C-alpha positions in Angstrom: 98.5 157.2 115.7 96.4 155.9 112.7 94.9 158.8 110.9 91.7 158.2 108.9 90.6 160.5 106.1 87.1 159.4 105.1 85.3 159.8 101.8 82.2 160.8 100.0 81.1 157.2 99.9 77.4 156.9 100.8 78.3 154.7 103.8 80.9 157.2 105.1 79.1 160.5 104.5 80.0 162.2 107.8 83.5 162.7 106.5 83.3 164.2 103.1 85.9 164.2 100.3 86.2 162.0 97.1 88.7 159.4 98.2 89.6 157.2 101.1 93.0 156.8 102.5 94.5 155.0 105.5 97.9 156.3 106.4 100.2 154.0 108.5 103.8 155.1 108.2 104.6 155.0 104.5 101.9 152.4 103.6 98.6 153.4 102.0 95.5 151.5 101.1 93.2 149.2 103.1 95.8 146.7 104.2 95.5 144.4 107.2 97.5 141.4 108.4 96.7 138.6 110.9 99.1 140.2 113.3 96.9 143.3 113.5 93.4 142.0 114.4 92.1 145.3 115.7 93.3 147.1 112.6 91.7 144.4 110.5 88.4 144.9 112.3 88.4 148.6 111.7 89.4 148.2 108.1 86.7 145.7 107.5 84.1 148.1 109.0 85.2 151.2 107.3 86.4 150.0 103.9 83.3 148.3 102.3 84.0 145.7 99.7 82.1 145.2 96.5 79.6 147.9 95.4 80.2 151.3 96.9 78.6 151.7 100.3 78.3 148.0 101.1 75.3 146.9 103.2 75.0 150.3 104.8 74.9 152.0 101.4 72.1 149.5 100.4 70.1 150.4 103.5 70.5 154.1 102.8 69.4 153.6 99.2 66.4 151.5 100.3 65.4 154.2 102.8 65.6 156.9 100.0 63.4 154.8 97.8 60.9 154.1 100.5 60.5 157.8 101.4 59.9 158.7 97.7 57.0 156.3 97.7 54.7 158.6 99.6 53.3 161.8 98.2 54.9 164.8 99.9 58.2 166.6 100.0 61.1 165.0 101.8 63.4 167.9 102.7 67.2 167.3 102.8 69.7 169.4 104.7 71.5 172.0 102.6 74.8 170.4 103.4 76.0 167.1 104.8 77.8 167.3 108.2 81.5 168.2 107.8 83.1 166.5 110.7 86.7 165.7 111.8 87.9 162.1 111.3 88.3 159.9 114.4 91.9 159.4 115.5 92.7 155.7 116.2 95.6 154.7 118.4 96.9 151.1 118.1 98.8 149.7 121.0 100.8 146.4 120.9 101.4 144.7 124.2 102.3 141.1 125.0 101.7 140.0 121.5 98.2 141.4 121.2 96.8 144.6 119.8 94.3 147.0 121.3 92.9 150.3 120.0 91.5 153.5 121.4 89.5 156.0 119.4 89.5 159.7 119.9 86.2 161.2 118.5 87.6 164.7 118.9 84.6 165.8 121.0 82.1 165.1 118.3 79.2 162.8 119.4 78.1 162.4 115.8 81.5 161.0 114.8 81.2 158.4 117.6 77.6 157.6 116.5 78.5 156.9 113.0 81.8 155.0 113.8 79.9 152.7 116.2 77.2 152.2 113.6 79.5 150.9 110.9 81.4 148.7 113.3 78.1 147.2 114.4 76.9 146.8 110.8 80.1 144.9 109.9 80.6 142.7 112.9 77.5 142.5 115.1 74.8 141.9 112.5 76.7 138.8 111.1 77.2 137.5 114.7 73.6 137.8 115.5 72.5 136.2 112.3 74.7 133.2 112.9 73.5 132.9 116.4 69.8 132.9 115.4 70.4 130.4 112.6 72.4 128.1 114.9 69.7 128.1 117.5 67.1 127.1 114.9 69.4 124.5 113.4 69.9 122.9 116.8 66.2 122.2 117.2 65.2 121.3 113.7 68.4 119.7 112.5 68.3 121.3 109.1 71.6 121.5 107.3 70.8 124.6 105.4 68.4 126.4 107.7 68.5 129.5 105.6 66.4 127.7 103.0 64.0 125.7 105.1 60.7 124.9 103.5 58.5 124.6 106.5 57.3 121.3 105.0 56.9 119.7 108.4 53.2 120.8 108.5 50.6 118.6 107.2 50.5 119.4 103.5 46.7 119.4 103.3 46.5 122.1 106.1 46.8 125.5 104.6 48.1 128.2 107.0 45.8 131.0 107.8 47.5 134.0 106.1 46.6 137.2 104.4 48.5 139.6 102.1 47.8 143.4 102.7 48.5 146.7 101.0 47.9 150.3 102.0 46.6 152.5 99.2 47.0 156.2 100.0 46.0 159.4 98.3 48.5 160.2 95.5 48.9 162.4 92.5 48.3 161.0 89.0 47.1 157.8 90.5 50.6 156.3 90.2 50.1 154.2 93.3 46.9 152.8 92.0 48.6 151.8 88.8 51.6 150.2 90.7 49.1 148.4 92.9 47.3 146.8 90.0 50.6 145.5 88.6 51.7 144.3 92.0 48.4 142.4 92.3 49.2 140.7 89.0 52.7 139.8 90.1 51.4 138.5 93.4 48.7 136.5 91.6 51.3 134.8 89.3 53.9 134.0 91.9 52.2 133.8 95.4 48.5 134.1 94.8 46.9 131.4 96.9 46.2 133.5 99.9 43.5 136.2 100.3 44.4 139.8 99.7 43.1 142.9 101.5 43.8 146.4 100.2 43.3 149.1 102.9 42.5 152.4 101.3 41.5 155.9 102.4 38.5 157.8 101.2 40.7 159.5 98.6 40.1 156.5 96.3 36.8 156.7 94.4 34.3 153.8 94.1 35.0 153.8 90.4 38.7 153.4 90.9 38.2 150.6 93.4 35.8 148.8 91.0 38.4 149.0 88.2 41.1 147.6 90.5 38.8 144.8 91.4 37.7 144.0 87.9 41.2 144.3 86.4 42.9 142.1 89.1 44.1 138.7 88.1 41.5 136.0 87.8 41.2 133.8 90.9 42.7 136.3 93.3 40.6 136.6 96.5 40.6 140.4 96.8 38.8 142.6 99.4 38.9 146.3 100.1 38.6 148.0 103.5 38.4 151.7 104.0 40.6 153.2 106.8 41.2 156.6 108.3 44.7 157.8 108.9 45.3 160.4 111.6 47.6 161.4 114.5 47.7 159.3 117.6 45.6 160.5 120.6 48.6 161.6 122.7 49.6 164.0 119.8 46.1 165.3 119.2 45.6 165.9 123.0 49.0 167.6 123.5 48.8 171.2 124.7 48.5 173.2 121.5 47.5 170.1 119.5 49.7 168.8 116.7 51.4 172.1 116.2 52.3 172.2 119.9 53.6 168.6 119.9 55.8 169.3 116.8 56.7 172.9 117.8 60.3 174.1 117.4 62.9 172.8 117.9 61.4 169.4 117.1 61.3 169.8 113.3 64.0 172.5 112.8 66.8 171.9 110.3 69.1 174.5 108.7 67.5 177.1 111.0 64.0 176.5 109.5 60.9 174.9 111.0 59.9 172.5 108.4 56.7 171.4 110.1 55.2 174.9 109.7 56.2 175.2 106.0 56.2 171.6 104.6 54.5 169.4 107.3 57.7 167.4 107.6 59.6 166.3 110.7 61.9 163.6 112.0 64.8 165.7 110.8 67.8 163.9 112.1 67.3 160.6 110.3 69.8 159.5 109.2 72.5 161.5 111.1 75.0 161.5 108.2 72.4 163.1 105.9 69.7 164.9 107.9 66.3 165.2 106.2 62.8 165.9 107.3 60.1 163.3 106.4 56.7 164.0 105.0 53.5 163.6 106.9 52.1 160.9 104.6 55.1 158.7 105.4 54.5 159.2 109.2 50.8 158.4 108.9 51.6 155.3 106.9 54.1 154.2 109.6 51.5 154.7 112.3 49.1 152.5 110.3 51.7 149.8 109.8 52.6 149.7 113.5 49.0 149.9 115.0 46.2 151.0 112.8 46.4 148.0 110.5 46.0 145.6 113.4 42.8 147.4 114.5 41.0 147.0 111.2 38.0 144.6 110.8 40.3 142.3 108.8 42.6 141.7 111.7 40.1 142.1 114.6 37.9 139.3 113.2 40.6 136.9 114.2 40.4 134.9 110.9 44.1 135.2 110.1 47.1 133.9 112.0 49.8 135.5 109.8 50.2 138.5 107.5 52.4 139.7 104.6 52.3 143.4 104.1 53.6 144.7 100.8 54.3 148.2 99.5 52.2 149.0 96.5 55.4 149.4 94.4 56.9 146.1 95.4 56.6 143.4 92.8 57.1 139.6 93.0 59.1 138.4 89.9 59.6 134.8 91.0 57.9 132.3 93.3 59.2 132.0 96.8 61.2 129.0 97.7 59.6 128.9 101.1 56.0 129.5 102.2 56.5 132.0 105.0 53.1 131.4 106.6 53.8 127.7 106.7 57.2 128.4 108.1 55.9 130.5 110.9 53.2 128.0 111.7 55.8 125.2 111.9 58.7 126.9 113.6 56.7 129.2 116.0 58.6 132.4 115.0 56.7 135.7 115.3 58.3 137.3 112.2 60.1 136.4 109.0 62.7 138.6 107.4 66.0 138.2 105.6 68.1 140.1 108.2 68.1 141.8 111.6 69.7 145.2 111.2 71.2 147.8 113.4 69.1 150.9 113.1 70.9 154.0 111.8 71.9 156.9 114.1 69.4 159.7 114.2 66.5 157.3 113.5 66.0 156.0 117.0 66.6 159.1 119.2 65.0 158.5 122.6 63.6 155.0 121.7 65.2 153.0 124.4 64.3 155.7 127.0 60.7 155.5 125.8 60.6 151.8 126.4 61.8 152.3 130.0 59.1 154.9 130.5 56.5 152.4 129.2 57.7 149.8 131.8 57.4 152.5 134.5 53.8 153.4 133.5 52.4 150.0 132.7 54.8 147.6 134.3 56.4 144.5 132.7 56.4 141.0 134.1 58.9 138.6 132.7 61.9 139.1 130.5 62.2 140.1 126.8 64.1 138.2 124.2 67.4 139.9 124.9 69.1 138.7 121.7 66.9 140.9 119.4 66.7 144.1 121.5 69.9 145.5 120.1 72.6 144.9 117.5 75.8 146.1 119.1 75.2 149.6 120.5 71.9 150.4 118.7 68.3 149.1 118.5 67.6 146.1 116.3 65.2 146.4 113.4 63.6 144.2 110.8 61.3 145.0 107.9 61.1 147.5 105.1 59.2 147.3 101.8 57.6 144.0 103.1 56.8 142.7 106.5 55.9 139.2 107.6 54.5 138.6 111.1 52.1 136.8 113.5 48.8 138.7 113.2 47.7 137.4 116.7 50.8 138.9 118.4 50.5 142.3 116.7 46.7 142.5 117.2 47.0 141.8 120.9 46.2 144.4 123.5 49.7 144.1 125.0 51.5 145.0 121.8 49.0 147.7 120.8 49.3 149.4 124.1 53.0 149.6 123.5 52.6 150.9 120.0 50.2 153.6 121.1 52.6 154.7 123.9 55.4 155.0 121.4 53.5 156.5 118.5 54.6 160.1 119.1 58.2 159.2 118.2 57.1 158.4 114.6 56.3 162.1 114.2 59.1 163.7 116.2 62.0 161.3 115.5 61.0 159.2 112.4 60.9 155.9 114.3 60.1 153.3 111.6 57.8 150.3 111.6 60.8 147.9 111.5 61.9 149.4 114.8 58.4 149.1 116.5 57.7 145.6 115.3 61.0 144.0 116.2 60.9 145.6 119.7 57.3 144.4 120.1 58.4 140.9 119.1 61.2 141.1 121.7 58.8 142.3 124.5 55.7 140.2 123.7 56.7 137.6 121.2 56.9 133.8 121.7 60.3 133.8 123.5 59.5 136.6 125.9 58.4 136.1 129.5 55.4 138.4 128.8 54.1 136.7 125.6 50.9 138.0 124.1 50.1 134.4 123.3 50.7 132.4 126.5 52.1 128.9 126.0 50.4 125.8 127.2 51.6 124.2 130.4 54.8 122.3 129.6 55.2 123.8 126.2 58.7 125.0 125.4 59.2 128.3 123.7 60.4 128.2 120.0 64.1 128.3 119.4 64.0 131.8 117.8 61.6 134.8 117.7 62.3 135.6 114.1 63.0 133.2 111.3 65.7 134.6 109.0 64.9 133.8 105.4 65.4 135.5 102.0 62.3 133.7 100.6 64.1 133.3 97.3 67.0 131.0 96.4 69.1 133.8 94.9 68.3 136.3 97.7 65.5 138.9 98.2 66.7 141.1 95.4 66.2 138.4 92.9 62.6 137.7 93.8 61.3 141.2 94.5 61.6 144.4 92.4 61.0 147.6 94.3 60.3 150.4 91.8 58.2 153.5 92.0 56.3 153.7 88.7 56.9 150.1 87.9 53.7 150.0 85.9 55.6 151.8 83.2 58.3 149.1 83.0 57.6 146.9 80.0 59.9 144.1 81.4 57.9 144.0 84.7 54.7 143.8 82.8 55.9 140.9 80.8 57.4 139.1 83.8 54.1 139.3 85.6 52.1 138.3 82.5 50.3 141.6 82.5 51.1 143.3 79.3 47.6 144.7 78.7 46.8 146.4 82.0 44.4 149.3 81.7 47.1 151.8 82.8 45.6 154.9 81.3 42.1 154.5 82.8 42.8 154.6 86.5 
């Protein structure tokens, strides 16, 4: 029996302590040999290399930053789950190794163990599969840095960059937005920009944003209204009935009644309830944005949505709009990830109910439905996609049907959009944009690109209150922004 005692590492939070130890006879430490492939797999999954937490820790950190973006209180559980470690039996037979895992009757232990195994093995497998398919068609040696240069150079793709500006205290989002516009203008400013805003922004504030934006940036504003979806409003008892206990209960308290927060099991290793503004923004990113005048006019084929506290600090090595136009993919992102346990409760069951209610003719792109044993997701502080797909009646009907899960379970936009791409994208049998007779589907539904030669983290800075960062102001050539007057 191989006994695992897990640590307080962010990526292994269900098993708290302050050190990690594998015990195998008298040997200690993360040691694997070629003769023990199963052990090597488990060690690779559970002993992240490099910075503490590995990729899973980065995902957790990004989620924490994203939540802090929206005004409102995100409520954390008083204590992290204190769970037993899984017991792993290794068996040697006929020169091969096999393993069985005893989760000691704890479903959460199994959820988290499977998540980290999938993160370590299945994400890389899926990435290589997608890149290989694209390479086979386009013959590009380094497909990860394709330029999309096969388009006629004098034909500019029809793309738009969008932001959502919500009500916020001290106007910090307004100030971040102004800096983000200057960073965008310096490094990727040749496409029109639309700022969606609520009525919480005054005409004077919008005028200042317009007048202080970088010269030459084609900037428009469109007012939007954020609200609950119809199935939540029409639920018996209204919103309070839809989110009544036990939906938003954590630590024995109903956080909807006291803090207007819900989705309290995401992520499972550190339960927390998410604020209403976050949920309304997610609803907008998954449906409302595509119903705006900007999108319904049909002028744009592609979109790049940015958080207001996300800043370009270098020019992309690839024009993502040109890439989508050339390759036929419906989204661009730097990775397809396995969604964390506690953040997709009931999601697959909802999709089956959608099929039962509305029917589904054809077949989805199976490769991007799941990563291992959990739903696939793509997106975060930025989203790149095909505006025609996500503005279609087929996708929006699905987004409306699923919308309640945003409020009850904290389903995120990256979950919605990638599942919509799988169901209605260019490689599905129920494409929202039917192909011409004899036209082959594109090799991939999503083009995997980091956009920047050194990786996404070198070209973007995601920082709440970035307008106070002197280095960011200098890098975006905006040292004299009127920060104190918004």
